ROVODO-957117 format. One record per residue (C-alpha): residue in three letters; residue number from 1; y, z negated, x. Coordinates in pm, whole numbers. Layout:
BEGIN
+-------+------+--------+--------+--------+
| mitor | mivo |      Y |      Z |      X |
+-------+------+--------+--------+--------+
|   ALA |  NUM |      Y |      Z |      X |
...
+-------+------+--------+--------+--------+
END
This chain:
BEGIN
+-------+------+--------+--------+--------+
| mitor | mivo |      Y |      Z |      X |
+-------+------+--------+--------+--------+
|   UNK |    1 | -13644 | -21290 |   1152 |
|   UNK |    2 | -13411 | -21024 |   1274 |
|   UNK |    3 | -13504 | -20693 |   1065 |
|   UNK |    4 | -13303 | -20456 |   1298 |
|   UNK |    5 | -13119 | -20238 |   1084 |
|   UNK |    6 | -12778 | -20397 |   1076 |
|   UNK |    7 | -12510 | -20141 |   1091 |
|   UNK |    8 | -12737 | -19864 |    952 |
|   UNK |    9 | -12638 | -19627 |    636 |
|   UNK |   10 | -12880 | -19688 |    318 |
|   UNK |   11 | -12849 | -19489 |     16 |
|   UNK |   12 | -13023 | -19724 |   -334 |
|   UNK |   13 | -13032 | -19447 |   -588 |
|   UNK |   14 | -13007 | -19616 |   -962 |
|   UNK |   15 | -12815 | -19858 |   -776 |
|   UNK |   16 | -12543 | -19939 |  -1037 |
|   UNK |   17 | -12754 | -20196 |  -1214 |
|   UNK |   18 | -13069 | -20351 |  -1258 |
|   UNK |   19 | -13335 | -20341 |   -982 |
|   UNK |   20 | -13123 | -20098 |   -816 |
|   UNK |   21 | -12836 | -20354 |   -780 |
|   UNK |   22 | -13070 | -20571 |   -613 |
|   UNK |   23 | -13204 | -20395 |   -353 |
|   UNK |   24 | -12900 | -20330 |   -299 |
|   UNK |   25 | -12715 | -20610 |   -256 |
|   UNK |   26 | -13034 | -20748 |    -55 |
|   UNK |   27 | -13061 | -20473 |    214 |
|   UNK |   28 | -12616 | -20557 |    251 |
|   UNK |   29 | -12703 | -20917 |    341 |
|   UNK |   30 | -12908 | -20785 |    619 |
|   UNK |   31 | -12625 | -20586 |    753 |
|   UNK |   32 | -12702 | -20255 |    573 |
|   UNK |   33 | -12365 | -20076 |    497 |
|   UNK |   34 | -12481 | -19976 |    133 |
|   UNK |   35 | -12390 | -19615 |    -61 |
|   UNK |   36 | -12418 | -19739 |   -464 |
|   UNK |   37 | -12499 | -19466 |   -687 |
|   UNK |   38 | -12482 | -19407 |  -1084 |
|   UNK |   39 | -12503 | -19112 |  -1268 |
|   UNK |   40 | -12216 | -19150 |  -1352 |
|   UNK |   41 | -11860 | -19159 |  -1273 |
|   UNK |   42 | -11791 | -19476 |  -1484 |
|   UNK |   43 | -12051 | -19676 |  -1401 |
|   UNK |   44 | -11946 | -19737 |  -1045 |
|   UNK |   45 | -11613 | -19842 |  -1139 |
|   UNK |   46 | -11457 | -20115 |   -881 |
|   UNK |   47 | -11780 | -20038 |   -659 |
|   UNK |   48 | -11726 | -19973 |   -277 |
|   UNK |   49 | -11935 | -19726 |   -118 |
|   UNK |   50 | -12063 | -19467 |   -458 |
|   UNK |   51 | -12151 | -19159 |   -497 |
|   UNK |   52 | -12215 | -19032 |   -867 |
|   UNK |   53 | -12425 | -18761 |  -1031 |
|   UNK |   54 | -12734 | -18705 |  -1243 |
|   UNK |   55 | -13052 | -18682 |  -1038 |
|   UNK |   56 | -13260 | -18479 |  -1277 |
|   UNK |   57 | -13049 | -18180 |  -1202 |
|   UNK |   58 | -12976 | -17997 |   -889 |
|   UNK |   59 | -12606 | -17955 |  -1001 |
|   UNK |   60 | -12603 | -18381 |   -959 |
|   UNK |   61 | -12772 | -18381 |   -634 |
|   UNK |   62 | -12514 | -18142 |   -522 |
|   UNK |   63 | -12219 | -18304 |   -647 |
|   UNK |   64 | -12443 | -18630 |   -444 |
|   UNK |   65 | -12410 | -18422 |   -169 |
|   UNK |   66 | -12081 | -18311 |   -158 |
|   UNK |   67 | -11956 | -18690 |   -191 |
|   UNK |   68 | -12157 | -18788 |    155 |
|   UNK |   69 | -12017 | -18493 |    345 |
|   UNK |   70 | -11659 | -18596 |    202 |
|   UNK |   71 | -11703 | -18975 |    332 |
|   UNK |   72 | -11903 | -18928 |    686 |
|   UNK |   73 | -12188 | -19030 |    589 |
|   UNK |   74 | -12491 | -19004 |    759 |
|   UNK |   75 | -12786 | -19169 |    570 |
|   UNK |   76 | -13072 | -19346 |    733 |
|   UNK |   77 | -13230 | -19546 |    447 |
|   UNK |   78 | -13296 | -19379 |    140 |
|   UNK |   79 | -13448 | -19583 |   -155 |
|   UNK |   80 | -13533 | -19389 |   -477 |
|   UNK |   81 | -13489 | -19657 |   -696 |
|   UNK |   82 | -13361 | -19445 |   -926 |
|   UNK |   83 | -13618 | -19324 |  -1278 |
|   UNK |   84 | -13756 | -19362 |  -1605 |
|   UNK |   85 | -13952 | -19407 |  -1861 |
|   UNK |   86 | -13980 | -19283 |  -2187 |
|   UNK |   87 | -14181 | -19340 |  -2526 |
|   UNK |   88 | -14529 | -19099 |  -2507 |
|   UNK |   89 | -14843 | -19027 |  -2680 |
|   UNK |   90 | -15121 | -18752 |  -2657 |
|   UNK |   91 | -15106 | -18505 |  -2889 |
|   UNK |   92 | -14742 | -18625 |  -2925 |
|   UNK |   93 | -14539 | -18548 |  -2677 |
|   UNK |   94 | -14373 | -18214 |  -2624 |
|   UNK |   95 | -14349 | -18008 |  -2375 |
|   UNK |   96 | -14000 | -18052 |  -2269 |
|   UNK |   97 | -14027 | -18451 |  -2261 |
|   UNK |   98 | -14312 | -18369 |  -1990 |
|   UNK |   99 | -14075 | -18118 |  -1784 |
|   UNK |  100 | -13829 | -18439 |  -1794 |
|   UNK |  101 | -14011 | -18731 |  -1674 |
|   UNK |  102 | -14121 | -18455 |  -1387 |
|   UNK |  103 | -13750 | -18425 |  -1354 |
|   UNK |  104 | -13640 | -18747 |  -1378 |
|   UNK |  105 | -13933 | -18929 |  -1125 |
|   UNK |  106 | -14025 | -18635 |   -937 |
|   UNK |  107 | -13727 | -18369 |   -848 |
|   UNK |  108 | -13493 | -18618 |   -838 |
|   UNK |  109 | -13664 | -18800 |   -511 |
|   UNK |  110 | -13692 | -18426 |   -379 |
|   UNK |  111 | -13427 | -18281 |   -407 |
|   UNK |  112 | -13259 | -18583 |   -219 |
|   UNK |  113 | -13556 | -18624 |     50 |
|   UNK |  114 | -13456 | -18233 |    121 |
|   UNK |  115 | -13057 | -18342 |    159 |
|   UNK |  116 | -13119 | -18634 |    373 |
|   UNK |  117 | -13422 | -18523 |    592 |
|   UNK |  118 | -13231 | -18310 |    874 |
|   UNK |  119 | -13008 | -18559 |    930 |
|   UNK |  120 | -13282 | -18827 |    972 |
|   UNK |  121 | -13441 | -18601 |   1225 |
|   UNK |  122 | -13182 | -18525 |   1430 |
|   UNK |  123 | -13147 | -18949 |   1459 |
|   UNK |  124 | -13499 | -18945 |   1544 |
|   UNK |  125 | -13516 | -19266 |   1316 |
|   UNK |  126 | -13515 | -19293 |    907 |
|   UNK |  127 | -13690 | -19505 |    623 |
|   UNK |  128 | -13829 | -19351 |    308 |
|   UNK |  129 | -13906 | -19582 |     14 |
|   UNK |  130 | -14022 | -19465 |   -370 |
|   UNK |  131 | -14004 | -19690 |   -622 |
|   UNK |  132 | -14356 | -19627 |   -853 |
|   UNK |  133 | -14583 | -19805 |  -1056 |
|   UNK |  134 | -14872 | -19969 |  -1041 |
|   UNK |  135 | -14923 | -19764 |  -1337 |
|   UNK |  136 | -15001 | -19466 |  -1079 |
|   UNK |  137 | -15298 | -19667 |  -1002 |
|   UNK |  138 | -15464 | -19764 |  -1357 |
|   UNK |  139 | -15228 | -19513 |  -1577 |
|   UNK |  140 | -15220 | -19646 |  -1950 |
|   UNK |  141 | -15312 | -19376 |  -2259 |
|   UNK |  142 | -14959 | -19370 |  -2368 |
|   UNK |  143 | -14656 | -19258 |  -2246 |
|   UNK |  144 | -14888 | -18997 |  -2034 |
|   UNK |  145 | -14634 | -18751 |  -1901 |
|   UNK |  146 | -14445 | -19066 |  -1759 |
|   UNK |  147 | -14789 | -19188 |  -1558 |
|   UNK |  148 | -14846 | -18813 |  -1467 |
|   UNK |  149 | -14486 | -18785 |  -1304 |
|   UNK |  150 | -14517 | -19131 |  -1097 |
|   UNK |  151 | -14877 | -19015 |   -984 |
|   UNK |  152 | -14728 | -18663 |   -824 |
|   UNK |  153 | -14464 | -18916 |   -686 |
|   UNK |  154 | -14692 | -19127 |   -479 |
|   UNK |  155 | -14858 | -18835 |   -348 |
|   UNK |  156 | -14555 | -18661 |   -279 |
|   UNK |  157 | -14514 | -18933 |    -93 |
|   UNK |  158 | -14824 | -18917 |    124 |
|   UNK |  159 | -14774 | -18537 |    164 |
|   UNK |  160 | -14419 | -18609 |    312 |
|   UNK |  161 | -14556 | -18867 |    545 |
|   UNK |  162 | -14794 | -18569 |    685 |
|   UNK |  163 | -14457 | -18308 |    673 |
|   UNK |  164 | -14247 | -18589 |    894 |
|   UNK |  165 | -14549 | -18709 |   1178 |
|   UNK |  166 | -14396 | -18773 |   1510 |
|   UNK |  167 | -14039 | -18801 |   1388 |
|   UNK |  168 | -13978 | -19152 |   1362 |
|   UNK |  169 | -13873 | -19129 |    954 |
|   UNK |  170 | -14151 | -19339 |    773 |
|   UNK |  171 | -14187 | -19263 |    414 |
|   UNK |  172 | -14356 | -19572 |    184 |
|   UNK |  173 | -14379 | -19615 |   -211 |
|   UNK |  174 | -14321 | -19947 |   -340 |
|   UNK |  175 | -14508 | -20002 |   -661 |
|   UNK |  176 | -14454 | -20320 |   -929 |
|   UNK |  177 | -14603 | -20402 |  -1204 |
|   UNK |  178 | -14351 | -20589 |  -1497 |
|   UNK |  179 | -14061 | -20682 |  -1367 |
|   UNK |  180 | -13848 | -20956 |  -1506 |
|   UNK |  181 | -13553 | -20729 |  -1565 |
|   UNK |  182 | -13319 | -20844 |  -1827 |
|   UNK |  183 | -13416 | -20568 |  -2073 |
|   UNK |  184 | -13793 | -20650 |  -2052 |
|   UNK |  185 | -13701 | -20993 |  -2117 |
|   UNK |  186 | -13515 | -20908 |  -2416 |
|   UNK |  187 | -13751 | -20692 |  -2592 |
|   UNK |  188 | -14050 | -20984 |  -2512 |
|   UNK |  189 | -13831 | -21247 |  -2691 |
|   UNK |  190 | -13802 | -21036 |  -2978 |
|   UNK |  191 | -14160 | -20986 |  -2948 |
|   UNK |  192 | -14228 | -21337 |  -2937 |
|   UNK |  193 | -14017 | -21439 |  -3226 |
|   UNK |  194 | -14263 | -21180 |  -3450 |
|   UNK |  195 | -14546 | -21331 |  -3284 |
|   UNK |  196 | -14468 | -21687 |  -3272 |
|   UNK |  197 | -14548 | -21736 |  -2926 |
|   UNK |  198 | -14189 | -21980 |  -2887 |
|   UNK |  199 | -13914 | -21966 |  -2740 |
|   UNK |  200 | -13907 | -22085 |  -2357 |
|   UNK |  201 | -13905 | -21781 |  -2138 |
|   UNK |  202 | -14223 | -21999 |  -1967 |
|   UNK |  203 | -14454 | -21976 |  -2307 |
|   UNK |  204 | -14329 | -21626 |  -2380 |
|   UNK |  205 | -14409 | -21566 |  -1985 |
|   UNK |  206 | -14751 | -21688 |  -1992 |
|   UNK |  207 | -14856 | -21494 |  -2363 |
|   UNK |  208 | -14697 | -21159 |  -2201 |
|   UNK |  209 | -14971 | -21251 |  -1891 |
|   UNK |  210 | -15261 | -21327 |  -2132 |
|   UNK |  211 | -15179 | -21001 |  -2365 |
|   UNK |  212 | -15048 | -20730 |  -2137 |
|   UNK |  213 | -15018 | -20821 |  -1800 |
|   UNK |  214 | -15290 | -21039 |  -1645 |
|   UNK |  215 | -15227 | -21137 |  -1301 |
|   UNK |  216 | -15383 | -21383 |  -1009 |
|   UNK |  217 | -15023 | -21481 |   -971 |
|   UNK |  218 | -15003 | -21549 |  -1376 |
|   UNK |  219 | -14656 | -21445 |  -1406 |
|   UNK |  220 | -14382 | -21158 |  -1382 |
|   UNK |  221 | -14184 | -21021 |  -1045 |
|   UNK |  222 | -13852 | -21094 |   -969 |
|   UNK |  223 | -13621 | -20872 |   -906 |
|   UNK |  224 | -13506 | -21004 |   -554 |
|   UNK |  225 | -13915 | -21006 |   -497 |
|   UNK |  226 | -13872 | -20667 |   -530 |
|   UNK |  227 | -13610 | -20606 |   -366 |
|   UNK |  228 | -13731 | -20771 |    -27 |
|   UNK |  229 | -13996 | -20578 |    -20 |
|   UNK |  230 | -13838 | -20269 |     -6 |
|   UNK |  231 | -13562 | -20381 |    196 |
|   UNK |  232 | -13882 | -20494 |    493 |
|   UNK |  233 | -13971 | -20114 |    459 |
|   UNK |  234 | -13666 | -19960 |    574 |
|   UNK |  235 | -13669 | -20219 |    885 |
|   UNK |  236 | -13758 | -20189 |   1230 |
|   UNK |  237 | -14048 | -20446 |   1167 |
|   UNK |  238 | -14214 | -20218 |    917 |
|   UNK |  239 | -14211 | -19886 |   1182 |
|   UNK |  240 | -14576 | -19900 |   1155 |
|   UNK |  241 | -14606 | -19878 |    785 |
|   UNK |  242 | -14653 | -19535 |    677 |
|   UNK |  243 | -14772 | -19355 |    387 |
|   UNK |  244 | -14891 | -19640 |    182 |
|   UNK |  245 | -14855 | -19679 |   -189 |
|   UNK |  246 | -14797 | -20044 |   -203 |
|   UNK |  247 | -14871 | -20271 |   -499 |
|   UNK |  248 | -14656 | -20588 |   -589 |
|   UNK |  249 | -14784 | -20688 |   -896 |
|   UNK |  250 | -14945 | -21030 |   -853 |
|   UNK |  251 | -15320 | -20905 |   -861 |
|   UNK |  252 | -15337 | -20692 |  -1154 |
|   UNK |  253 | -15506 | -20420 |   -976 |
|   UNK |  254 | -15804 | -20541 |   -872 |
|   UNK |  255 | -15971 | -20360 |   -632 |
|   UNK |  256 | -16027 | -20291 |   -208 |
+-------+------+--------+--------+--------+
END
């Protein structure tokens, strides 16, 4: 299937590692000119097209804007992959941590959207994909500051969709459940050792599904599966998919 995005330019935030790196590689395989992003200059040593800056600050986003200007880049696809969680509980999470989550998961996206939307409007075409979480559908009692921020991100996407009506720009949110990342796997291997779940990943994964992430597919998502969904939403083929918060969770969240 020709996705119709060969030759387009994409900025993928947080793409120096993890799921963002896989998203960047998947877009590149479709012929997209990908600009990678890291928080620090050393995150991108040896990369080709790249920018760096702390998205949680206005100064960091201004630095990214200057780098894009210097390389003469017109961003047609923006994948807001960067975001982070931190531990917290009701009654024990200070206000500073709530504000930090909002800066990293909401304002980082808002700043970059404001940066690239004018040129997308001029082109009459654009794709914005924000990475959320199924916690925006079913938040947990722990990490309330994180889930509140991701809920705001999902709302931001719908609001922006309406603002951009008729411009040729689509805005969607992709909300994964558990993704099998090296960090997540390492954490569950430690837990498995303590609980006697076994040492083979297939055994551990089944216990994770049974105890923490029940879903109809009976496993965790791969990073590649998330990247392929994001890439499709960036394509010409997805031109009529707009303003959506799409779960990729194996059927973990069950409602119509």
